[in-house]
ROBAKOL-630837 format. One record per residue (C-alpha): residue number from 0; y, z, x. Coordinates in steps of 0.001 Angstrom, whole numbers, always signed. Each point is the difference from the previous one (the first is absolute). Layout:
// ROBAKOL-630837
NUM,Y,Z,X;
...
// end
This chain:
// ROBAKOL-630837
0,+28258,+46197,+21594;
1,+1439,-3370,-957;
2,+2962,-2284,+641;
3,+2188,+1819,-2528;
4,-552,+3302,+1827;
5,+887,-1624,+3334;
6,+3152,-1525,-1511;
7,+1039,+3398,-1387;
8,-673,+1621,+3374;
9,+2155,-2619,+1761;
10,+2854,+541,-2455;
11,-227,+3788,+194;
12,-410,+484,+3747;
13,+2670,-2564,+884;
14,+2330,+1130,-2799;
15,+418,-3521,-1379;
16,+2013,+1114,-3010;
17,+857,-3436,-1388;
18,-3568,-1356,+143;
19,-2840,+387,-2483;
20,-3690,-737,+594;
21,+433,-3192,-2031;
22,+2636,-1193,+2488;
23,-2528,+34,+2846;
24,-2318,-3010,+123;
25,-3405,+1056,+1299;
26,-516,-3074,+2171;
27,+3504,-335,+1485;
28,+870,+1371,+3448;
29,+1224,+3578,+169;
30,+2051,-640,+3137;
31,+2900,-2326,+824;
32,-414,-2519,-2830;
33,-1331,+1355,-3253;
34,+870,+3688,-399;
35,+1945,+98,+3280;
36,-1414,+3163,+1557;
37,+515,+783,+3698;
38,-1863,+1902,+2736;
39,+1404,+3393,-1061;
40,-1238,-695,-3530;
41,-3432,-833,+1438;
42,-116,+3343,+1789;
43,+1024,+1907,-3129;
44,-2497,-1931,-2102;
45,-2760,+685,+2521;
46,+707,+3745,-170;
47,+32,-105,-3818;
48,-3332,-1861,-70;
49,-1497,+2559,+2376;
50,+1195,+2886,-2168;
51,-1065,-1576,-3281;
52,-3328,-1558,+1027;
53,-870,+1347,+3451;
54,+264,-3493,+1463;
55,+266,-200,+3786;
56,+1669,-2949,+1688;
57,+601,-1048,+3565;
58,+3521,-1377,+444;
59,-1152,-1930,+3072;
60,-2867,-1703,-1825;
61,+878,-3580,-999;
62,-2022,+306,-3212;
63,+2426,+2671,-1215;
64,+2623,-2721,-436;
65,-2463,-1999,-2054;
66,-735,+3012,-2210;
67,+3723,+599,-577;
68,+692,-3650,-869;
69,+75,+456,-3786;
70,-828,+2491,-2733;
71,-3248,-1894,-547;
72,-1124,+260,+3640;
73,+1159,+3610,+256;
74,-1925,+965,-3134;
75,-3182,-1584,+1367;
76,+436,+1801,+3317;
77,+594,+3404,-1607;
78,-2982,-508,-2312;
79,-2238,-892,+2959;
80,+1203,+3061,+1936;
81,-565,+2265,-3001;
82,-3510,-1418,-430;
83,-782,+632,+3685;
84,+1189,+3595,-332;
85,-2160,+604,-3045;
86,-3029,-1613,+1663;
87,+523,+2123,+3111;
88,-11,+3206,-2060;
89,-3107,-814,-2034;
// end
């Protein structure tokens, strides 16, 4: 799992037809400025991440906002969650 996969997931699950992975800067905000996503997009993206990677998030947890800040921060979060899942199984 890498930033390109996360970008493709964002584009696919949010049906961003006019955007390519190259159009999304990894360190720019996903919400308001930057890509301009909203709270409904965050919910849809959270569901897509759960389906694709088994990631669990708490909408009430303040760190969730930090994880969803950019593609870069989201990729790191998903990778850390995937690593925890693998470690828990082993």
